[in-house]
C-alpha positions in Angstrom: 25.2 -26.0 -4.6 25.9 -24.9 -8.2 28.2 -23.1 -9.3 27.6 -19.0 -10.2 27.6 -18.5 -13.3 29.5 -14.8 -14.7 28.5 -13.7 -18.5 31.8 -11.5 -19.7 31.8 -9.4 -22.6 34.9 -7.7 -23.5 36.0 -7.6 -26.7 39.6 -8.1 -25.5 38.3 -11.1 -24.1 41.7 -13.2 -25.0 43.6 -10.9 -22.9 41.8 -11.4 -20.0 42.2 -15.7 -19.9 44.5 -15.3 -16.2 42.0 -13.9 -15.0 39.1 -16.1 -16.1 40.9 -18.8 -14.9 42.0 -17.5 -11.6 37.8 -16.8 -11.4 37.4 -20.7 -12.1 39.7 -21.7 -9.3 37.4 -19.8 -7.2 34.5 -21.7 -8.3 32.8 -19.4 -10.7 31.6 -20.2 -14.2 32.8 -18.0 -17.1 31.0 -17.7 -20.2 33.0 -15.2 -22.2 31.7 -13.1 -24.9 33.8 -10.2 -27.7 30.5 -8.1 -28.3 27.7 -7.0 -27.0 25.3 -8.7 -29.2 27.3 -12.0 -28.0 26.4 -11.3 -24.1 22.6 -10.5 -25.6 22.7 -13.7 -27.2 24.1 -15.6 -24.4 21.7 -14.0 -21.8 18.3 -14.7 -24.1 19.7 -18.9 -24.3 21.0 -19.2 -20.6 18.7 -17.9 -17.9 20.8 -19.0 -15.5 23.6 -16.4 -15.9 24.1 -14.9 -12.2 25.8 -11.3 -12.7 27.4 -9.7 -16.2 30.7 -8.3 -16.1 30.7 -5.5 -18.9 33.0 -3.5 -21.0 32.2 -0.1 -21.4 33.9 0.5 -24.7 33.2 -1.7 -27.2 33.2 -2.3 -31.0 29.6 -2.7 -32.2 27.4 -2.1 -29.3 29.1 0.0 -26.9 28.5 -1.1 -23.2 26.3 1.3 -22.4 24.0 0.7 -25.3 24.4 -3.4 -24.6 23.6 -2.7 -20.3 20.1 -1.0 -21.9 19.2 -3.8 -23.6 20.1 -6.4 -21.1 18.1 -4.5 -18.6 15.2 -5.1 -21.2 15.5 -8.7 -21.2 16.5 -9.4 -17.5 16.0 -5.9 -15.5 17.0 -7.3 -12.2 20.8 -9.0 -13.3 23.7 -7.3 -11.8 25.7 -6.2 -14.2 29.0 -4.7 -13.3 30.6 -2.3 -16.1 34.2 -1.8 -16.8 36.1 0.9 -18.1 39.2 2.4 -19.6 37.6 6.0 -19.2 36.8 8.1 -15.5 35.0 10.9 -17.5 32.0 11.8 -15.1 29.3 11.4 -17.8 29.5 8.0 -18.4 29.8 7.2 -14.7 26.6 9.1 -14.1 24.5 7.8 -17.2 26.2 3.9 -16.0 24.6 4.8 -12.3 21.4 5.8 -13.8 21.0 3.0 -16.1 21.4 0.9 -12.8 24.2 -0.6 -12.8 25.7 -2.7 -9.6 29.2 -1.7 -9.6 31.9 -0.3 -11.9 35.7 -0.6 -12.1 38.0 1.4 -14.1 41.0 -0.8 -16.6 43.7 -2.1 -15.7 42.2 -4.6 -13.3 43.3 -7.3 -11.3 41.4 -10.7 -11.2 41.1 -9.9 -6.9 39.1 -6.9 -7.8 36.9 -8.2 -9.8 36.2 -11.2 -7.2 35.4 -8.7 -4.8 33.0 -6.7 -6.6 31.2 -10.4 -7.7 31.4 -11.0 -4.2 29.9 -8.1 -2.9 27.2 -7.5 -5.6 26.2 -11.3 -5.4 26.3 -11.8 -1.3 24.5 -8.3 -0.9 21.1 -9.9 -1.1 22.0 -13.0 0.9 23.3 -11.0 3.6 20.8 -8.5 3.9 18.4 -11.5 3.2 20.3 -13.1 6.5 20.2 -9.8 8.7 16.5 -9.5 8.0 15.7 -13.0 9.2 17.9 -12.8 12.0 16.4 -9.1 12.8 13.3 -10.4 13.0 13.2 -13.5 14.9 14.9 -11.4 17.9 12.6 -8.8 17.3 9.5 -11.8 16.9 9.1 -12.1 21.0 9.4 -8.3 22.0 6.8 -8.0 19.5 4.4 -10.7 20.5 4.6 -9.1 24.1 3.7 -5.5 22.7 0.6 -7.7 21.5 0.2 -8.8 24.8 0.1 -6.0 26.5 -1.3 -3.6 24.3 -3.7 -1.4 26.5 -4.4 1.9 23.8 -4.8 2.5 20.6 -1.4 4.1 20.5 -0.5 0.8 21.5 -2.4 -0.5 18.6 -0.5 1.6 16.0 2.8 0.9 17.5 1.8 -2.5 17.3 0.7 -2.3 13.7 3.4 0.3 12.7 6.1 -2.8 13.4 4.1 -5.3 11.7 3.8 -2.9 8.7 7.4 -2.3 8.8 8.7 -6.5 8.9 6.3 -7.2 6.1 8.1 -4.7 4.0 11.4 -6.3 5.2 10.5 -9.9 4.9 9.3 -9.3 1.0 12.6 -8.5 0.2 13.9 -11.9 1.3 13.6 -15.6 0.2 12.8 -16.9 2.9 9.1 -17.7 2.8 9.1 -20.0 6.7 9.8 -16.3 7.5 7.2 -14.4 5.9 4.8 -17.7 7.0 6.2 -16.9 10.7 4.8 -13.3 10.2 1.3 -14.4 9.1 0.7 -16.0 12.0 1.6 -12.8 14.3 -0.2 -10.4 12.5 -3.6 -13.4 12.9 -3.0 -13.2 16.2 -2.7 -9.4 16.8 -6.0 -9.2 14.9 -7.4 -11.9 17.3 -6.0 -9.2 20.4 -6.9 -6.0 18.5 -10.8 -7.5 18.1 -10.7 -8.3 21.3 -9.7 -4.8 22.0 -12.0 -2.9 19.7 -15.0 -5.1 21.5 -15.0 -3.4 24.4 -13.4 -0.5 23.7 -15.2 0.7 21.1 -18.5 2.5 23.0 -16.1 4.3 25.2 -14.3 6.1 23.0 -17.4 7.9 22.7 -17.9 8.9 26.0 -14.2 9.8 27.3 -12.8 12.0 26.1 -9.5 10.9 27.3 -10.0 7.3 25.5 -11.0 8.7 22.3 -8.6 8.2 19.4 -8.8 10.5 16.1 -10.9 8.7 14.4 -13.0 9.7 11.1 -15.1 11.9 12.3 -12.7 14.2 13.7 -9.7 13.7 11.4 -10.5 16.7 9.2 -11.1 19.3 12.1 -7.8 17.8 13.9 -5.7 17.8 10.7 -7.0 19.9 7.9 -8.8 22.8 9.6 -6.2 24.2 10.8 -4.1 24.9 7.3 -7.2 26.3 6.0 -6.2 30.1 7.5 -2.5 29.6 6.3 -2.4 31.1 3.0 -1.6 28.7 0.4 -4.4 26.7 -0.8 -4.9 23.2 -0.2 -5.5 20.0 -1.6 -7.3 17.1 -0.2 -7.0 13.9 -1.5 -9.1 11.1 -0.5 -7.5 7.5 -1.5 -10.4 5.3 -1.2 -9.5 1.8 -0.1 -6.0 2.2 0.7 -3.8 0.4 3.8 -1.1 1.3 5.6 1.5 -1.0 3.8 0.4 0.4 0.3 1.0 4.1 2.2 4.0 3.0 3.3 4.9 2.2 -0.8 3.6 5.7 -2.2 4.5 7.5 0.2 8.8 7.9 -0.8 7.4 8.5 -4.3 5.4 12.0 -3.2 7.9 12.9 -0.9 10.3 13.2 -3.9 8.2 15.7 -5.2 6.7 17.6 -1.5 8.2 18.1 1.6 6.4 16.2 4.5 4.7 18.3 7.5 3.0 16.2 9.2 2.1 12.1 9.7 0.4 9.7 11.2 -2.5 6.5 11.3 -5.8 7.7 12.6 -8.8 4.9 13.5 -11.5 4.2 11.0 -14.9 3.7 12.5 -17.2 0.8 12.1 -18.8 -0.6 10.2 -15.2 0.2 8.0 -17.0 1.0 5.1 -17.3 3.7 2.5 -20.8 4.2 3.7 -19.8 4.6 6.9 -16.7 5.7 7.4 -16.1 8.4 4.3 -19.5 10.0 5.3 -18.0 10.5 8.6 -14.8 11.9 7.5 -17.0 14.2 5.0 -19.6 15.3 7.5 -17.6 15.6 10.8 -20.3 13.2 12.5 -20.8 9.0 13.2 -23.3 8.2 11.0 -25.9 7.7 14.1 -25.8 11.5 14.3 -26.0 12.2 10.8 -28.5 10.4 10.3 -30.6 12.1 12.9 -29.3 15.6 11.6 -29.6 15.2 8.0 -32.2 12.6 7.0 -32.6 13.3 3.9 -29.2 12.4 2.9 -28.6 9.1 4.7 -29.5 6.1 3.0 -29.7 2.7 4.5 -27.6 -0.4 4.1 -31.2 -2.2 2.0 -31.8 1.3 0.5 -31.1 1.3 -3.4 -30.1 4.8 -3.9 -26.1 5.6 -3.7 -24.8 5.9 -0.4 -21.8 8.6 -0.5 -24.0 11.0 -3.0 -23.7 13.9 -0.6 -20.1 14.0 0.4 -19.9 17.6 -1.0 -22.6 19.2 0.7 -21.4 17.2 3.9 -17.7 19.0 3.6 -19.7 22.2 3.5 -21.9 22.0 6.5 -18.6 20.7 8.7 -16.5 23.3 7.2 -19.2 26.1 8.3 -19.6 24.6 11.6 -15.8 25.4 12.2 -16.3 29.0 10.9 -14.9 28.3 7.5 -16.6 29.8 4.4 -13.9 29.2 1.5 -14.6 28.6 -1.8 -14.2 24.9 -2.3 -14.2 22.6 -5.3 -14.7 18.9 -4.8 -13.9 16.1 -7.7 -14.4 12.1 -7.2 -12.7 10.2 -9.8 -13.8 6.8 -11.1 -11.7 6.2 -14.4 -9.2 7.0 -16.4 -11.3 10.0 -18.1 -12.3 11.4 -15.0 -8.7 11.7 -14.0 -7.4 13.0 -17.6 -10.4 15.5 -17.4 -9.2 17.0 -13.7 -5.5 17.1 -14.7 -6.9 19.4 -17.5 -8.8 21.6 -15.5 -6.1 22.2 -12.6 -5.3 25.8 -13.5 -8.8 26.5 -12.7 -8.6 25.1 -9.1 -5.6 27.3 -7.7 -7.7 30.3 -6.7 -9.8 28.1 -4.2 -8.8 27.6 -0.9 -9.7 23.7 -1.2 -9.7 21.5 -3.7 -11.0 17.9 -2.8 -10.3 14.9 -5.2 -11.5 11.4 -4.1 -9.3 9.1 -6.0 -11.5 5.5 -5.9 -8.8 3.6 -8.0 -7.4 1.6 -5.2 -10.9 0.5 -4.2 -11.2 -0.4 -7.9 -8.5 -3.3 -7.8 -9.7 -4.4 -4.6 -13.4 -5.1 -6.7 -12.2 -6.1 -9.7 -9.5 -9.0 -8.1 -12.8 -10.2 -6.3 -14.5 -10.3 -10.0 -11.5 -10.5 -12.5 -9.4 -14.1 -12.8 -6.5 -11.9 -14.6 -6.7 -9.3 -11.4 -6.5 -12.3 -8.8 -3.6 -13.5 -10.5 -2.2 -10.0 -10.8 -2.7 -9.5 -6.7 -2.0 -12.8 -5.7 -1.2 -11.8 -2.1 -0.5 -8.8 0.5 3.4 -8.0 -1.3 2.0 -8.7 -5.4 -0.8 -6.0 -4.1 0.9 -3.5 -3.1 2.8 -4.1 -6.4 0.2 -3.4 -8.4 -0.9 -0.2 -6.3 2.3 0.9 -6.9 2.4 0.1 -10.3 -1.1 1.7 -10.8 -0.3 5.1 -9.4 3.1 5.5 -11.0 1.3 5.3 -14.6 -2.7 6.9 -13.0 -3.2 11.1 -13.6 -3.4 10.9 -9.9 0.3 11.1 -10.2 0.5 13.7 -13.0 -1.4 15.6 -10.7 0.8 15.5 -7.7 3.3 16.3 -9.9 2.0 19.5 -11.6 0.9 20.5 -7.8 4.8 20.3 -7.1 5.3 23.5 -8.8 2.8 25.4 -7.4 3.0 27.0 -3.7 0.5 24.4 -2.0 -0.3 22.2 0.8 -1.6 18.7 -0.1 -3.1 16.2 2.4 -3.3 12.9 1.8 -5.6 10.3 4.1 -7.9 7.6 3.1 -11.5 6.2 4.3 -10.9 2.6 5.6 -8.4 -0.5 4.4 -8.9 -3.6 3.4 -8.2 -7.0 4.8 -7.6 -10.5 2.7 -10.0 -12.5 3.7 -9.9 -16.8 4.3 -11.9 -17.8 6.9 -15.7 -18.2 6.4 -18.4 -17.8 9.4 -22.0 -19.1 7.8 -24.9 -16.4 9.1 -28.5 -16.4 8.0 -30.7 -13.5 8.0 -33.9 -11.7 6.8 -34.0 -10.4 2.9 -33.3 -6.9 4.0 -30.1 -7.6 5.7 -27.1 -6.2 4.6 -24.9 -8.0 1.8 -21.2 -6.6 2.5 -18.9 -9.6 3.7 -16.8 -7.9 6.4 -20.4 -6.5 8.6 -24.3 -7.6 8.6 -27.0 -5.3 9.8 -30.3 -7.0 10.1 -33.1 -7.5 12.1 -33.2 -11.7 12.3 -29.9 -12.9 12.3 -28.6 -15.9 13.2 -24.9 -17.0 13.7 -22.4 -18.2 16.4 -21.7 -15.2 19.1 -18.3 -16.5 19.2 -17.5 -16.0 15.6 -18.4 -12.1 15.7 -18.2 -9.0 17.4 -21.8 -8.0 18.1 -23.6 -4.7 18.2 -26.8 -5.4 19.8 -27.5 -1.7 20.4 -26.3 0.4 17.6 -26.8 4.2 19.1 -24.0 2.9 21.7 -21.9 2.9 18.8 -23.4 5.9 17.4 -24.7 4.0 14.5 -28.7 4.1 12.5 -31.1 2.1 13.5 -33.5 1.5 10.3 -35.9 -0.7 12.1 -36.7 -1.8 15.7 -34.7 -4.4 17.0 -31.6 -3.9 14.1 -28.2 -4.8 14.9 -24.8 -5.1 13.5 -22.4 -7.8 13.7 -18.5 -7.8 12.8 -16.2 -9.9 11.4 -13.2 -10.3 13.0 -9.6 -11.6 12.0 -9.8 -13.0 8.8 -13.3 -14.0 8.5 -16.1 -13.5 5.9 -19.9 -13.5 6.4 -21.6 -15.8 3.8 -25.5 -16.3 4.0 -26.0 -19.8 3.0 -27.6 -19.9 0.0 -25.1 -21.5 -3.0 -23.0 -21.6 0.2 -20.3 -23.3 -1.4 -20.3 -21.3 -4.6 -19.9 -18.1 -2.4 -17.1 -19.6 0.1 -15.1 -20.6 -2.6 -15.6 -16.8 -5.0 -14.7 -15.1 -2.3 -11.8 -16.9 0.0 -8.2 -14.7 -0.3 -9.9 -11.6 -1.6 -9.9 -8.4 -0.3 -12.4 -7.2 1.4 -13.8 -4.1 4.1 -16.1 -3.3 6.9 -15.6 -5.4 9.9 -12.5 -5.1 12.1 -9.2 -5.8 11.7 -5.5 -3.9 12.0 -5.2 -3.3 8.4 -9.1 -1.9 7.6 -9.1 0.4 11.0 -5.9 1.9 11.5 -4.9 3.8 8.3 -2.8 7.0 7.3 -2.9 10.2 6.6 -0.2 13.0 5.5 0.3 16.4 5.0 3.1 17.9 2.8 3.8 21.3 1.7 5.7 22.1 -2.1 9.1 23.1 -1.9 8.7 26.1 -4.4 
């Protein structure tokens, strides 16, 4: 194993030779420099430096100034600040600039050795503990997957899988992440079989029915509309539970969490079906019969989600909620900024609805644009891209503004998404749908072992545009490809994020209610 390289910047470095010799005897390689400028040069020239010891009080660039420039060069490198001063504002500024530790002069060699071990070994120890804990949990989680018989069981399984995904991505051991991926695949295989057997019973047995797209607003939003504070309903399209775990702590810095949970998206897990169900409070088959002029079939050219505001009004009226509300659909940066400028006009409404489509656009752009595909190469990178978008989005600015008012916010989504890997060949007539995770058609040929079939759409409360039309759904990480230009489309869509089918990622999705702290 190569030696740990320590860059030590101190204008009195000559007086520290005994300390340097001590550390070198312990196996460290010390790179001594006399100033902040020299430290920056050394860091640029040697990418193999592991940690920086930095004197706070140096002529020229001060320690704090050097620290800020170090972080611009290599933000992740740990910096241990050494200072003669115990002034509180200096320590606060240093800690705020992300130092790993600090020591007060005079320091002895053992203090420095312990600080180095603490900083450098923390990552290794955390890495090892995470892997050990997951190994211990692996068998237990496998049993949970095998024994899951209710949607509550599956929600717990998926929450645990998401937890370990977020933990393991912090480790350096790729093999453990590969094991997790295989366990997720096993879970999705079993979950698909569960949904295939149980889905229709959710509509005939109240005891079995989970909280779903068409019942979410009735159960969560409607009860809080009678409270005094205005409510903002924010629907972030295409948001997975793991992505929500990245965003939730950011939002919780500004709002107090009141309730949080996971609900089940209806099938197909596609915007046309799931979000129309969300706003109408009806299953698609019911919606098509009750409001045929608002429903557009897959094979028709018109927009599929053009009547959400009207459908929401109809749903609220059914529950006697005639409150004034506004509806806003944001599909680009300009729309977000425009809404941000208009927020002051919305506080007199009891309800304001914001549909934010950006996460959905990321997934589609990842399919079509090489640069986005490279930025979101896997689930971890996809989460990182989502977080980066959110932190720099008008939506985050809107939330920070709302946090200054006495309001409640409900945040949710309509469906999740899954990274697809395995093509499944399907042949169909021209009027069959084009979605990669489900197909709706009258004449389709496929391997029944490779898909979940819904031969009678009315059993699943789905529309039937033609007599004999049926749905098929992709499971696990499969995607459904027509034979025309088969090889091209197989490669074009492989490893892209899609939705419409049956998986934990697509169906088990988050909702949360927060209230402002004012």
